[in-house]
VEXSE-162738 format. One line per field, with one value per atom (N, C-alpha, C, O): residue in three letters; x, y, z. Coordinates in pm, 1 decimal. Example, Ala and Ser with C-alpha at 12.3 -4.5 7.8 and 13.67 -1.06 7.14 Angstrom:
2
doti [ALA  ALA  ALA  ALA  SER  SER  SER  SER] $
east [1319.0  1230.0  1320.0  1423.6  1285.0  1367.0  1290.0  1340.9] $
north [-569.0  -450.0  -330.0  -331.9  -225.0  -106.0  3.0  113.8] $
up [780.0  780.0  780.0  846.5  708.0  714.0  787.0  803.9] $
//
This chain:
148
doti [MET  MET  MET  MET  THR  THR  THR  THR  ARG  ARG  ARG  ARG  ILE  ILE  ILE  ILE  ALA  ALA  ALA  ALA  ASP  ASP  ASP  ASP  ARG  ARG  ARG  ARG  LYS  LYS  LYS  LYS  THR  THR  THR  THR  SER  SER  SER  SER  ILE  ILE  ILE  ILE  ASP  ASP  ASP  ASP  TYR  TYR  TYR  TYR  TYR  TYR  TYR  TYR  GLN  GLN  GLN  GLN  GLU  GLU  GLU  GLU  LYS  LYS  LYS  LYS  PHE  PHE  PHE  PHE  SER  SER  SER  SER  SER  SER  SER  SER  ASP  ASP  ASP  ASP  GLY  GLY  GLY  GLY  LEU  LEU  LEU  LEU  SER  SER  SER  SER  ASP  ASP  ASP  ASP  ALA  ALA  ALA  ALA  LEU  LEU  LEU  LEU  SER  SER  SER  SER  LEU  LEU  LEU  LEU  TYR  TYR  TYR  TYR  ALA  ALA  ALA  ALA  TRP  TRP  TRP  TRP  ILE  ILE  ILE  ILE  LEU  LEU  LEU  LEU  LYS  LYS  LYS  LYS  LEU  LEU  LEU  LEU  LEU  LEU  LEU  LEU  ASN  ASN  ASN  ASN  PRO  PRO  PRO  PRO  LYS  LYS  LYS  LYS  PRO  PRO  PRO  PRO  THR  THR  THR  THR  GLU  GLU  GLU  GLU  THR  THR  THR  THR  LEU  LEU  LEU  LEU  LEU  LEU  LEU  LEU  ASP  ASP  ASP  ASP  VAL  VAL  VAL  VAL  SER  SER  SER  SER  CYS  CYS  CYS  CYS  GLY  GLY  GLY  GLY  GLU  GLU  GLU  GLU  GLY  GLY  GLY  GLY  TRP  TRP  TRP  TRP  LEU  LEU  LEU  LEU  ASN  ASN  ASN  ASN  HIS  HIS  HIS  HIS  PHE  PHE  PHE  PHE  ALA  ALA  ALA  ALA  GLU  GLU  GLU  GLU  ARG  ARG  ARG  ARG  TYR  TYR  TYR  TYR  THR  THR  THR  THR  ARG  ARG  ARG  ARG  LEU  LEU  LEU  LEU  SER  SER  SER  SER  CYS  CYS  CYS  CYS  GLY  GLY  GLY  GLY  VAL  VAL  VAL  VAL  ASP  ASP  ASP  ASP  TRP  TRP  TRP  TRP  ALA  ALA  ALA  ALA  ARG  ARG  ARG  ARG  ALA  ALA  ALA  ALA  ALA  ALA  ALA  ALA  LEU  LEU  LEU  LEU  ASP  ASP  ASP  ASP  ARG  ARG  ARG  ARG  ALA  ALA  ALA  ALA  SER  SER  SER  SER  TYR  TYR  TYR  TYR  ASN  ASN  ASN  ASN  ALA  ALA  ALA  ALA  PRO  PRO  PRO  PRO  GLN  GLN  GLN  GLN  SER  SER  SER  SER  HIS  HIS  HIS  HIS  PHE  PHE  PHE  PHE  VAL  VAL  VAL  VAL  LEU  LEU  LEU  LEU  SER  SER  SER  SER  ASP  ASP  ASP  ASP  ALA  ALA  ALA  ALA  GLU  GLU  GLU  GLU  ARG  ARG  ARG  ARG  LEU  LEU  LEU  LEU  PRO  PRO  PRO  PRO  PHE  PHE  PHE  PHE  PRO  PRO  PRO  PRO  SER  SER  SER  SER  ASN  ASN  ASN  ASN  SER  SER  SER  SER  PHE  PHE  PHE  PHE  ASP  ASP  ASP  ASP  PHE  PHE  PHE  PHE  VAL  VAL  VAL  VAL  VAL  VAL  VAL  VAL  ASN  ASN  ASN  ASN  LEU  LEU  LEU  LEU  GLY  GLY  GLY  GLY  SER  SER  SER  SER  LEU  LEU  LEU  LEU  GLU  GLU  GLU  GLU  HIS  HIS  HIS  HIS  TYR  TYR  TYR  TYR  VAL  VAL  VAL  VAL  ASP  ASP  ASP  ASP  PRO  PRO  PRO  PRO  VAL  VAL  VAL  VAL  THR  THR  THR  THR  GLY  GLY  GLY  GLY  ALA  ALA  ALA  ALA  ARG  ARG  ARG  ARG  GLU  GLU  GLU  GLU  MET  MET  MET  MET  ALA  ALA  ALA  ALA  ARG  ARG  ARG  ARG  VAL  VAL  VAL  VAL  LEU  LEU  LEU  LEU  ARG  ARG  ARG  ARG  LYS  LYS  LYS  LYS  SER  SER  SER  SER  GLY  GLY  GLY  GLY  LYS  LYS  LYS  LYS  ALA  ALA  ALA  ALA  CYS  CYS  CYS  CYS  ILE  ILE  ILE  ILE  LEU  LEU  LEU  LEU  VAL  VAL  VAL  VAL  HIS  HIS  HIS  HIS  ASN  ASN  ASN  ASN  SER  SER  SER  SER  TYR  TYR  TYR  TYR  PHE  PHE  PHE  PHE  ILE  ILE  ILE  ILE  LEU  LEU  LEU  LEU  ASP  ASP  ASP  ASP  ILE  ILE  ILE  ILE] $
east [-4748.4  -4616.5  -4550.7  -4604.8  -4453.9  -4383.6  -4238.6  -4159.5  -4220.0  -4084.0  -4030.8  -4103.7  -3880.6  -3862.3  -3834.1  -3752.3  -3870.4  -3854.2  -3726.2  -3721.8  -3600.9  -3482.7  -3371.3  -3395.5  -3265.9  -3162.2  -3084.5  -3052.0  -3062.8  -2999.6  -3083.3  -3033.2  -3236.9  -3304.1  -3319.1  -3327.4  -3320.9  -3313.5  -3174.6  -3171.0  -3086.1  -2947.3  -2942.1  -2908.6  -2970.2  -2978.0  -3064.2  -3022.7  -3190.8  -3272.4  -3213.7  -3209.2  -3173.4  -3116.2  -2989.6  -2957.6  -2895.0  -2767.1  -2825.6  -2762.0  -2905.4  -2963.5  -3011.9  -2954.1  -3126.1  -3169.4  -3062.8  -3081.4  -2967.5  -2825.3  -2775.0  -2736.1  -2757.6  -2680.3  -2721.8  -2651.0  -2879.6  -2940.0  -2937.1  -2842.7  -3100.5  -3154.2  -3144.6  -3181.6  -3091.4  -3071.1  -3220.7  -3318.0  -3228.6  -3330.6  -3319.0  -3240.3  -3367.5  -3354.6  -3488.5  -3572.3  -3505.2  -3626.8  -3574.6  -3454.6  -3665.6  -3638.1  -3519.1  -3521.6  -3431.8  -3317.8  -3357.3  -3302.7  -3468.3  -3532.8  -3582.8  -3609.5  -3589.9  -3654.0  -3530.4  -3538.0  -3417.6  -3268.7  -3256.8  -3241.8  -3257.2  -3232.6  -3338.9  -3298.6  -3470.6  -3575.5  -3527.1  -3484.2  -3516.3  -3478.7  -3335.8  -3330.0  -3262.7  -3124.3  -3192.9  -3179.3  -3248.0  -3347.8  -3395.8  -3376.4  -3464.2  -3538.3  -3456.7  -3489.6  -3353.4  -3242.9  -3172.4  -3153.8  -3120.0  -3046.8  -2912.6  -2883.3  -2833.4  -2715.5  -2602.4  -2585.0  -2524.1  -2438.5  -2283.3  -2261.7  -2181.0  -2046.6  -1992.6  -1929.5  -1991.8  -1927.7  -2011.7  -1966.7  -2122.3  -2198.1  -2157.2  -2081.7  -2220.8  -2233.9  -2339.8  -2437.3  -2352.4  -2479.6  -2460.4  -2375.5  -2540.4  -2554.0  -2690.4  -2793.0  -2683.2  -2776.1  -2786.5  -2705.9  -2874.1  -2903.4  -2982.7  -3091.1  -2913.3  -2978.6  -2945.9  -3041.6  -2838.5  -2800.5  -2840.1  -2858.4  -2845.7  -2864.1  -2748.4  -2632.0  -2785.1  -2705.1  -2635.8  -2581.7  -2648.5  -2564.3  -2613.7  -2535.3  -2741.9  -2766.9  -2809.5  -2801.4  -2845.9  -2839.4  -2706.1  -2678.4  -2602.4  -2460.3  -2394.0  -2304.0  -2464.2  -2417.5  -2442.6  -2352.5  -2548.9  -2589.1  -2541.6  -2515.0  -2535.7  -2503.2  -2318.4  -2271.0  -2254.0  -2114.2  -2088.4  -1975.9  -2177.2  -2177.0  -2210.3  -2161.3  -2283.7  -2314.4  -2244.0  -2219.2  -2222.1  -2158.6  -2020.7  -1974.7  -1949.4  -1814.1  -1773.6  -1678.5  -1871.3  -1877.5  -2021.9  -2129.5  -2010.8  -2130.0  -2107.7  -2025.7  -2171.3  -2162.8  -2275.6  -2392.8  -2243.6  -2383.0  -2365.6  -2252.7  -2474.1  -2451.3  -2557.6  -2667.9  -2530.4  -2619.5  -2566.2  -2457.5  -2638.1  -2581.1  -2590.3  -2577.2  -2614.5  -2591.4  -2483.0  -2494.1  -2340.1  -2226.2  -2264.3  -2220.9  -2334.3  -2366.5  -2420.4  -2406.2  -2488.9  -2564.5  -2432.6  -2408.9  -2344.7  -2219.0  -2139.1  -2083.3  -2099.8  -2033.7  -2087.0  -2016.8  -2205.3  -2272.5  -2272.1  -2245.6  -2302.1  -2293.7  -2155.6  -2145.5  -2061.2  -1895.6  -1855.6  -1778.1  -1945.5  -1932.2  -2012.3  -1965.4  -2130.7  -2217.1  -2157.3  -2146.7  -2116.0  -2059.7  -1939.8  -1937.1  -1812.2  -1703.5  -1637.6  -1561.3  -1664.1  -1622.3  -1685.2  -1656.4  -1764.3  -1869.4  -1785.2  -1697.2  -1832.5  -1773.6  -1891.2  -2005.8  -1863.7  -1955.1  -1907.7  -1793.5  -2018.6  -1959.4  -2079.1  -2196.0  -2049.6  -2101.4  -2183.3  -2108.4  -2272.1  -2356.9  -2492.7  -2561.7  -2543.3  -2652.1  -2728.9  -2691.8  -2828.4  -2888.1  -2939.3  -2960.9  -2962.3  -2998.0  -2874.0  -2891.3  -2759.7  -2647.5  -2547.3  -2478.9  -2539.1  -2459.0  -2335.1  -2315.3  -2233.9  -2072.5  -2024.8  -1904.3  -2112.4  -2050.6  -2084.9  -2166.6  -2002.5  -2020.4  -2134.9  -2167.4  -2213.0  -2333.2  -2296.3  -2185.7  -2414.3  -2371.9  -2274.2  -2205.1  -2286.9  -2161.6  -2224.1  -2139.2  -2344.8  -2394.5  -2472.5  -2537.7  -2490.2  -2583.7  -2719.1  -2828.1  -2706.3  -2834.3  -2808.5  -2700.0  -2938.4  -2944.7  -3077.2  -3187.2  -3049.0  -3170.4  -3206.5  -3124.5  -3298.6  -3363.1  -3468.2  -3570.8  -3479.9  -3562.9  -3622.5  -3567.4  -3741.0  -3823.5  -3770.0  -3800.7  -3687.8  -3634.1  -3668.5  -3659.7  -3709.6  -3729.5  -3832.8  -3827.7  -3918.6  -4030.9  -4033.1  -4118.6  -3902.7  -3840.1  -3756.2  -3723.4  -3725.1  -3625.9  -3704.2  -3824.6  -3611.4  -3673.4  -3715.1  -3826.8  -3641.4  -3689.7  -3663.0  -3553.9  -3794.5  -3782.2  -3738.9  -3656.4  -3818.0  -3789.3  -3646.1  -3595.8  -3572.7  -3416.8  -3328.9  -3218.5  -3386.7  -3342.3  -3363.0  -3281.2  -3471.5  -3479.7  -3418.7  -3373.0  -3414.2  -3335.7  -3173.5  -3113.6  -3103.4  -2984.8  -2972.3  -2859.5  -3067.1  -3070.5  -3052.2  -2970.5  -3124.0  -3134.5  -2997.8  -2930.8  -2968.4  -2840.5  -2698.1  -2609.2  -2707.9  -2591.3  -2595.0  -2493.8  -2723.6  -2768.3  -2707.8  -2720.4  -2645.8  -2636.3  -2740.9  -2843.7  -2746.1  -2853.4  -2919.7  -3039.4  -2831.8  -2888.1  -2936.8  -2976.8  -2918.5  -2910.9  -3066.3  -3158.9  -3086.6  -3204.9  -3190.5  -3088.6  -3328.2  -3342.8  -3471.9  -3572.6  -3441.8  -3532.7  -3586.7  -3509.1  -3689.0  -3731.2  -3855.2  -3961.9  -3855.0  -3963.2  -4024.5  -3957.9  -4126.3  -4185.0  -4298.0  -4394.2  -4314.9  -4386.8  -4515.8  -4522.4  -4619.9  -4755.0  -4834.3  -4788.0  -4952.2  -5032.6  -5091.5  -5150.8  -5068.0  -5081.1  -4960.8  -4983.6  -4831.2  -4738.1  -4750.4  -4786.1  -4724.8  -4727.7  -4628.9  -4660.9  -4516.2  -4414.6  -4464.6  -4438.4  -4552.2  -4579.4  -4720.4  -4783.6  -4736.5  -4885.3  -4819.2  -4888.4] $
north [13114.2  13099.6  13001.1  12943.8  12950.5  12807.3  12874.1  12934.3  12859.0  12868.8  12728.3  12648.9  12720.7  12625.4  12647.8  12739.4  12598.4  12633.3  12648.6  12688.8  12616.9  12606.3  12624.1  12579.9  12688.0  12710.1  12554.6  12534.2  12466.6  12367.5  12276.1  12206.6  12259.4  12174.3  12232.4  12161.7  12397.4  12441.8  12406.8  12359.0  12436.2  12409.0  12283.8  12266.9  12187.1  12007.0  11993.3  11927.5  12068.2  12044.3  12104.0  12030.4  12213.5  12284.6  12226.2  12231.4  12161.3  12087.9  11973.8  11932.8  11915.9  11766.6  11806.2  11757.9  11900.6  11938.8  11988.8  11953.1  12065.9  12089.0  11983.0  11961.9  11900.8  11780.7  11678.1  11595.0  11700.4  11597.7  11675.0  11702.9  11705.9  11764.2  11895.8  11959.5  11971.6  12119.7  12198.5  12131.7  12318.7  12417.4  12540.8  12619.4  12578.0  12692.2  12726.9  12640.1  12854.7  12890.6  12922.0  12929.7  12935.9  12941.4  13068.5  13178.7  13018.3  13113.6  13264.4  13369.3  13242.4  13378.9  13484.3  13602.5  13413.8  13500.6  13594.7  13717.4  13524.6  13611.7  13705.3  13819.2  13706.0  13786.3  13905.6  14014.9  13887.6  13983.2  14033.5  14146.9  14008.9  14067.6  14187.6  14306.1  14131.0  14218.9  14332.5  14451.8  14298.6  14434.3  14497.7  14617.8  14469.0  14563.2  14636.1  14752.7  14592.1  14662.0  14759.6  14872.4  14709.3  14777.9  14845.4  14964.5  14741.3  14758.9  14807.2  14755.3  14927.9  14954.7  14891.3  14833.2  14909.1  14834.7  14874.9  14783.5  14975.3  15000.3  14981.8  15027.8  14923.6  14882.0  14735.5  14661.0  14708.6  14580.8  14523.6  14595.0  14396.4  14341.4  14210.1  14124.6  14204.9  14092.7  14015.3  14077.2  13878.7  13783.3  13697.1  13604.9  13717.4  13661.6  13533.9  13529.7  13447.1  13305.2  13278.9  13262.9  13273.9  13275.3  13111.1  13101.2  13035.9  12891.5  12865.3  12874.1  12829.1  12787.5  12887.2  12859.5  13021.5  13128.2  13171.6  13242.7  13134.8  13176.9  13339.5  13395.3  13406.9  13567.7  13607.1  13696.4  13539.0  13600.8  13584.4  13652.3  13465.7  13395.8  13536.5  13587.3  13571.5  13681.2  13834.8  13927.9  13846.8  13974.1  14021.9  14133.0  13884.5  13900.1  13972.5  14002.7  13993.1  14054.4  14203.9  14280.9  14256.6  14375.7  14459.5  14579.8  14396.4  14471.7  14428.8  14323.4  14535.3  14546.2  14398.3  14322.9  14388.2  14310.2  14223.6  14282.3  14076.4  14009.2  13910.1  13820.7  13917.4  13846.4  13750.9  13781.2  13646.3  13559.9  13495.5  13459.6  13476.3  13411.6  13308.3  13336.2  13191.9  13071.0  13010.3  13037.7  12950.2  12878.7  12708.3  12617.4  12695.0  12569.5  12536.3  12573.6  12446.7  12446.9  12387.4  12446.7  12285.9  12225.1  12321.6  12306.0  12428.7  12560.4  12629.1  12643.3  12672.7  12743.4  12646.8  12718.6  12531.4  12450.8  12456.7  12467.5  12448.5  12477.8  12622.4  12655.4  12711.4  12856.2  12893.2  12975.3  12836.5  12857.7  12828.3  12882.2  12715.6  12651.9  12739.4  12761.9  12791.9  12869.4  12997.4  13037.9  13061.1  13192.6  13212.7  13273.9  13176.4  13187.5  13280.8  13261.0  13401.6  13530.4  13610.3  13721.1  13531.5  13607.5  13551.6  13465.9  13614.2  13591.5  13517.1  13560.9  13407.4  13359.7  13320.4  13282.4  13334.4  13329.9  13234.9  13259.6  13145.3  13037.7  13137.5  13163.3  13179.4  13266.7  13240.0  13182.5  13288.1  13279.3  13429.2  13532.3  13431.1  13540.7  13642.0  13756.5  13589.9  13670.3  13725.3  13793.3  13690.3  13775.4  13770.9  13670.0  13888.4  13897.7  13939.8  14017.3  13873.2  13912.2  14036.9  14051.0  14138.2  14251.4  14346.4  14329.6  14472.5  14596.2  14668.9  14646.6  14762.7  14830.6  14910.1  14944.2  14931.1  15014.0  14973.4  15041.0  14839.0  14780.1  14748.5  14726.9  14744.7  14710.9  14797.2  14860.8  14825.3  14896.8  14815.9  14873.0  14704.0  14601.9  14493.6  14447.7  14461.3  14334.2  14268.3  14311.3  14167.4  14085.4  13940.8  13849.0  13932.5  13808.2  13739.1  13807.1  13629.5  13559.1  13458.9  13348.8  13475.7  13340.4  13267.2  13148.7  13329.7  13283.1  13342.2  13278.4  13483.4  13552.8  13485.5  13489.7  13428.5  13349.2  13262.7  13243.5  13182.2  13053.3  13076.9  12979.1  13206.3  13213.5  13197.2  13221.2  13143.8  13134.2  13289.9  13302.4  13399.3  13532.7  13614.4  13653.0  13630.5  13711.3  13847.4  13901.3  13911.9  14050.5  14079.8  14185.8  13984.9  14006.0  13996.0  14050.4  13907.3  13865.8  14017.6  14060.8  14060.6  14188.2  14299.0  14388.5  14299.3  14435.0  14413.2  14513.0  14286.8  14279.1  14299.6  14331.7  14288.2  14313.5  14485.2  14547.9  14525.9  14694.0  14744.5  14834.5  14664.9  14727.8  14742.5  14825.3  14615.9  14608.0  14707.8  14763.5  14737.4  14818.9  14967.6  15025.9  15034.8  15137.7  15220.7  15183.1  15359.6  15459.2  15461.9  15442.4  15486.5  15520.1  15363.7  15351.1  15283.2  15144.1  15096.1  15169.2  14974.8  14917.4  14770.8  14701.7  14736.4  14592.0  14529.9  14589.8  14427.4  14344.8  14218.7  14123.9  14192.0  14109.8  14034.7  14086.2  13918.4  13855.2  13725.2  13626.8  13745.9  13663.4  13592.9  13665.4  13441.2  13358.2  13374.0  13414.5  13351.8  13339.8  13235.9  13171.8  13214.8  13100.1  13149.8  13073.5  13247.1  13311.4  13332.5  13396.6  13281.6  13322.3  13284.5  13170.7  13366.7  13334.0  13228.3  13149.1  13212.6  13101.9  12985.4  12890.4  12970.3  12835.8  12776.6  12672.5  12860.6  12820.9  12741.3  12693.3] $
up [-8455.1  -8452.6  -8420.2  -8325.6  -8455.1  -8391.9  -8326.4  -8399.1  -8209.2  -8160.7  -8079.2  -8019.8  -8093.9  -8010.3  -7872.3  -7863.9  -7748.0  -7635.8  -7574.5  -7458.2  -7649.0  -7576.7  -7717.2  -7829.5  -7683.1  -7780.4  -7818.9  -7935.9  -7730.2  -7777.6  -7842.2  -7930.6  -7806.2  -7899.5  -8053.5  -8154.0  -8049.4  -8176.9  -8264.3  -8377.7  -8197.8  -8264.5  -8311.0  -8428.3  -8238.5  -8259.3  -8407.0  -8502.4  -8405.3  -8481.1  -8607.5  -8706.0  -8616.0  -8756.8  -8788.0  -8906.8  -8692.9  -8743.8  -8791.8  -8888.9  -8769.1  -8831.3  -8952.2  -9049.6  -8977.9  -9074.3  -9215.9  -9332.2  -9174.0  -9273.5  -9286.5  -9401.4  -9212.6  -9232.8  -9325.9  -9382.7  -9335.1  -9422.9  -9559.8  -9633.7  -9571.2  -9710.9  -9702.9  -9801.6  -9580.7  -9628.6  -9601.9  -9566.9  -9617.9  -9607.8  -9682.8  -9630.1  -9778.7  -9864.7  -9931.5  -9956.1  -9959.4  -10017.4  -10182.2  -10208.7  -10271.0  -10431.9  -10441.6  -10387.0  -10517.7  -10538.7  -10576.0  -10541.7  -10656.3  -10693.0  -10588.0  -10609.8  -10465.3  -10340.8  -10332.3  -10338.0  -10318.2  -10249.3  -10372.0  -10327.8  -10525.8  -10580.4  -10592.7  -10632.3  -10560.5  -10534.5  -10404.3  -10425.5  -10304.0  -10182.9  -10222.8  -10189.7  -10279.4  -10328.7  -10417.4  -10390.0  -10497.2  -10589.5  -10512.7  -10531.6  -10413.3  -10330.5  -10252.6  -10230.8  -10203.8  -10114.2  -10182.6  -10136.9  -10323.8  -10408.7  -10342.9  -10353.5  -10269.7  -10231.0  -10341.8  -10452.1  -10281.3  -10353.3  -10320.3  -10214.0  -10421.5  -10390.6  -10275.8  -10222.6  -10215.7  -10101.5  -9978.7  -9873.7  -9977.6  -9859.5  -9815.3  -9877.8  -9696.6  -9622.3  -9596.7  -9573.1  -9593.6  -9562.7  -9472.0  -9497.2  -9374.4  -9281.9  -9318.0  -9346.1  -9315.0  -9312.5  -9193.6  -9180.4  -9109.6  -8967.2  -9014.4  -9072.6  -8980.4  -8958.9  -9109.0  -9184.8  -9151.0  -9311.5  -9385.4  -9506.7  -9326.7  -9353.6  -9448.3  -9409.4  -9588.5  -9669.7  -9765.1  -9872.1  -9700.4  -9752.5  -9899.2  -9962.1  -9963.9  -10104.7  -10101.0  -10210.4  -10008.1  -10008.5  -10025.0  -10105.1  -9944.6  -9953.5  -10082.4  -10131.9  -10134.8  -10277.5  -10383.8  -10450.5  -10381.6  -10481.9  -10416.5  -10492.6  -10294.0  -10237.7  -10289.6  -10313.2  -10291.5  -10337.0  -10464.2  -10504.0  -10513.0  -10669.3  -10645.9  -10728.6  -10549.4  -10513.2  -10390.9  -10398.8  -10303.0  -10163.5  -10154.0  -10198.0  -10082.3  -10046.1  -9952.8  -9973.6  -9854.4  -9743.6  -9731.7  -9720.0  -9736.0  -9717.6  -9621.6  -9642.1  -9521.5  -9389.0  -9352.7  -9375.0  -9301.9  -9254.3  -9123.2  -9089.4  -9041.1  -8905.6  -8910.4  -8957.3  -8864.8  -8827.8  -8672.0  -8621.0  -8631.4  -8509.9  -8547.5  -8465.6  -8684.0  -8697.4  -8788.7  -8905.5  -8738.2  -8806.0  -8945.5  -9044.2  -8961.3  -9094.8  -9222.0  -9343.3  -9144.4  -9250.8  -9297.7  -9417.6  -9197.2  -9234.7  -9307.1  -9390.0  -9326.8  -9409.3  -9562.1  -9662.6  -9556.6  -9699.4  -9739.9  -9855.5  -9642.6  -9677.4  -9736.9  -9828.1  -9687.8  -9715.0  -9867.1  -9946.2  -9873.4  -10032.0  -10124.9  -10236.5  -10089.5  -10175.2  -10218.3  -10334.0  -10098.9  -10096.2  -10053.3  -9946.5  -10108.1  -10098.5  -10039.6  -9945.1  -10096.1  -10071.6  -9944.8  -9899.5  -9911.3  -9781.9  -9642.6  -9634.9  -9563.5  -9415.6  -9341.7  -9351.9  -9269.0  -9191.2  -9057.7  -9031.9  -8963.9  -8806.7  -8752.6  -8782.2  -8686.7  -8609.1  -8498.7  -8404.5  -8489.5  -8370.4  -8349.7  -8433.8  -8216.9  -8180.1  -8220.9  -8164.6  -8313.6  -8342.7  -8267.6  -8307.4  -8136.6  -8032.5  -7941.9  -7840.8  -7987.1  -7931.6  -8062.3  -8079.6  -8159.7  -8252.3  -8206.6  -8113.0  -8292.4  -8263.0  -8307.5  -8328.5  -8326.1  -8421.6  -8324.9  -8234.4  -8353.3  -8275.4  -8321.5  -8438.1  -8246.8  -8319.1  -8438.4  -8480.4  -8482.1  -8632.6  -8736.7  -8812.9  -8719.4  -8819.4  -8973.1  -9059.5  -9007.7  -9129.5  -9176.6  -9093.8  -9307.7  -9423.2  -9442.9  -9448.0  -9451.7  -9454.7  -9348.8  -9313.0  -9304.6  -9229.4  -9242.4  -9207.7  -9293.2  -9350.9  -9284.5  -9284.4  -9244.6  -9173.0  -9248.6  -9248.9  -9312.4  -9400.6  -9339.0  -9340.8  -9275.4  -9239.8  -9120.2  -9107.3  -9025.4  -8929.3  -8767.5  -8662.6  -8786.5  -8669.2  -8572.9  -8450.0  -8642.2  -8586.4  -8504.3  -8417.8  -8534.1  -8483.4  -8340.8  -8273.6  -8301.1  -8179.5  -8079.7  -8070.2  -7985.1  -7840.2  -7799.3  -7749.1  -7815.3  -7777.2  -7917.1  -7959.1  -7978.9  -8113.2  -8105.3  -8179.1  -7984.1  -7950.0  -7915.4  -7952.7  -7840.9  -7863.5  -7966.8  -7966.9  -8083.3  -8187.1  -8298.6  -8379.9  -8272.0  -8356.2  -8303.5  -8374.6  -8164.7  -8096.1  -8139.5  -8179.5  -8132.4  -8185.9  -8325.9  -8363.2  -8418.8  -8573.2  -8572.2  -8639.7  -8503.2  -8503.9  -8457.7  -8508.3  -8346.2  -8307.8  -8372.6  -8352.9  -8470.7  -8592.0  -8684.1  -8726.6  -8722.6  -8822.6  -8820.2  -8712.5  -8920.9  -8930.6  -8917.6  -8973.9  -8838.6  -8834.5  -8985.8  -9006.6  -9077.0  -9211.6  -9302.6  -9418.3  -9219.1  -9301.6  -9322.3  -9287.1  -9378.8  -9421.5  -9366.6  -9366.2  -9316.0  -9255.2  -9353.6  -9391.4  -9372.7  -9456.3  -9364.8  -9377.0  -9283.4  -9234.3  -9264.7  -9231.1  -9324.7  -9370.7  -9262.0  -9230.1  -9229.4  -9148.6  -9201.6  -9226.9  -9230.5  -9288.3  -9237.9  -9121.8  -9297.1  -9233.7  -9296.9  -9391.2  -9250.7  -9312.7  -9482.5  -9558.7  -9502.5  -9611.0  -9711.4  -9814.0  -9687.6  -9720.5  -9883.2  -9913.7  -9969.4  -10133.7  -10162.9  -10251.5  -10105.4  -10162.5  -10136.3  -10210.1  -10017.7  -9998.9  -10091.3  -10073.5  -10171.0  -10262.7  -10377.0  -10466.8] $
//
């Protein structure tokens, strides 16, 4: 598991990454995740560490409200372009700026293992998820099928 030792180093790394070539998975991954979640038009979705906003892009077709958070301003600039109907917030995923029980779906794709404190990040996602909600957390490993 690769974690970056401090928040500033991590923010600087992702800011540089999204300012240059970006960082995103195959677009089919986002469609697959939404198919699994099966959101309804009245429901809300939060993508934690949303990157370029591609999950939000597809979620706009299905949900009442699609939000994303990331701590790299450059990522949110791309996300706002890719998903113009979604709401994006510059935020640390370990300190989400939303009230408890705010979202029907909380998604985190391949980022939790990179947090300074993954346990705190997971707790924050659980906190903002409604009691009847669904979470989808994808953690990459050495046998991750999309890396083949």
